[in-house]
Phi, psi and omega in degrees: 000135176252143181253145171223166183238127170255121184220133181242153162287127182216142173229120181266349185209146181301340179282346179292133184281126183292318182295319178296320179297321180293311182292333176300319181297318180296319179297319179295320178296320176296321176298318179297318179298314181298332181273359178088015176296148185277317190223145166248129187251137174242137182272179169230120173210160186225136171067026174225138181282338182296328176220097185268099186208058181287338181224083184301325180292325176297315181295317179295325177295323177296313176298319182298325179289339182261002182222176180224342187237320187297139180281160192234116188235149173267128181223073005219164166292128180272106191306316184294345182272354190237159165263136185298330177296321179292317178300312182301315183290314181293319179296316180295322179297320176298319180298319178295311185294331184265000181076034176083042183250010185289136166235115186264113175256134182232144177212179185267343185099165188224313189275124177297322179303319180291318177300320181299337181258326183265327179219071186305138178088355183258141174265146180307323181298334180284344182295339179298324179295323177294318179300315183291329177282326187291316189302309180296333176294313181301314180298323179291321179294325177291333182279331182159203180295141183202138173240154189219139174227105186220189181285322185262322184222147172218135179200153176287181187306131179206171175214169177276128174232111007275185170261153178296154173290319181288140177290321178229101179289126176297134179242132180243141178243131173284116190230142176227316186264159183302323181298321179292321176299315180300315182292317182298314180295316180298334181256021173058047178249152170273169188239136166241137183226158180227104179285010180057227177256018184279165185288178181303331180300332177295315177295320178300324176297316180297319179294324177294319177297322178295314179298320178297320180294321178296317179295317181296322182278350181068032181278144181285337182225150176280133176293168179289151174223137175235138183254126179271129176217140169301138185229144174204130178241133178222156176258335181246128184300335181293344178279343186300320186298325181300313182291321180294317178295325178296316178297317181298318178295315179296323179296322177299324177284319180300313180297325176298309182294320184292322185245003181054057184261355182205187184272164171230118184248112178054038177093348181262118182282136175297138178273113182276165180282111181295332181294343180276352182276148178295328180258035184299334181298337179295341185251011175288146184308316182296323179292316179298317181298321182284316190274327181277172179275063184246147173141187174290165178307317180295320179295318181293320177300316180299317179295316182293332177300326178292320175300316181298318179299323181282348180086027180252138167282175185230130177256102179291116184254109189270341191260106172207031173092001176290149178304151183305313182295326177291321176299315181294318181297316178297316183295321176300317179293321178298315181294318185286318190253331188264309186305318181301336181288349184240015178261000000 
């Protein structure tokens, strides 16, 4: 099993210091590198304080300057917000500056509120078509001169300047539905998935979809898949409530943004009442404790063994509104007690 870290700049309250939030991410990435983590992932989101990530390549370049080995991934570039020539060039420049450490993750996008501002009139479900058109364009631009006439973009002959250092840049697709798995496998992409707060059966479904896609495409090997989960490790049970309450608060904002159920004031999303949701049981403390990568070191090791059995890597997701010191304390325990069990 290979480990990676997803870490965001985040402010849950106007009193949270922006500079401290930024430097915290770099410190966590350095900790991940020292522990042998494979990849550090940066998201893309706009106009929300919960996930401050307007320029993932900028953030990855910053991390890259503070590290030397850990690979640097976008999780994910939102295809409808970009022009493929720009993605190809910025991604290749990061690869050059980092010494060939780029991992390119692409997705369709999620928040309707964000689409209304970045791609007005577009629904998130339509973003998949942009993603499917974008990837072959990027690969063609990295190969040399290319002109394109398509549904989303059209342009005369151009190429990516610069070109990546790597001969074959790993590409990851954020996938949930079977059609996306089929397309990703057919196009030689790896998979990143997010089972949200749902039980292990959700991840098992994704692995089954991946296996079906591999069989349908006639591929000799299954591509890599990594599962993103909120993670917290504690030694004392009295610490559990802090992490669970942090997830619940972040979930109240996430559900607001995802379904536009409340207001957003100066970038801070209103926290909606989770008890009013039809799927409110997903956010009960006992459910979160069971389904997320939460628990004592022994409990987390036991959960991760199941991921390993299924053939999934693990994306330790540190950002869900927990205080900075609590994030560091949990990550230190994960590195010290959990990671050695999988080497």
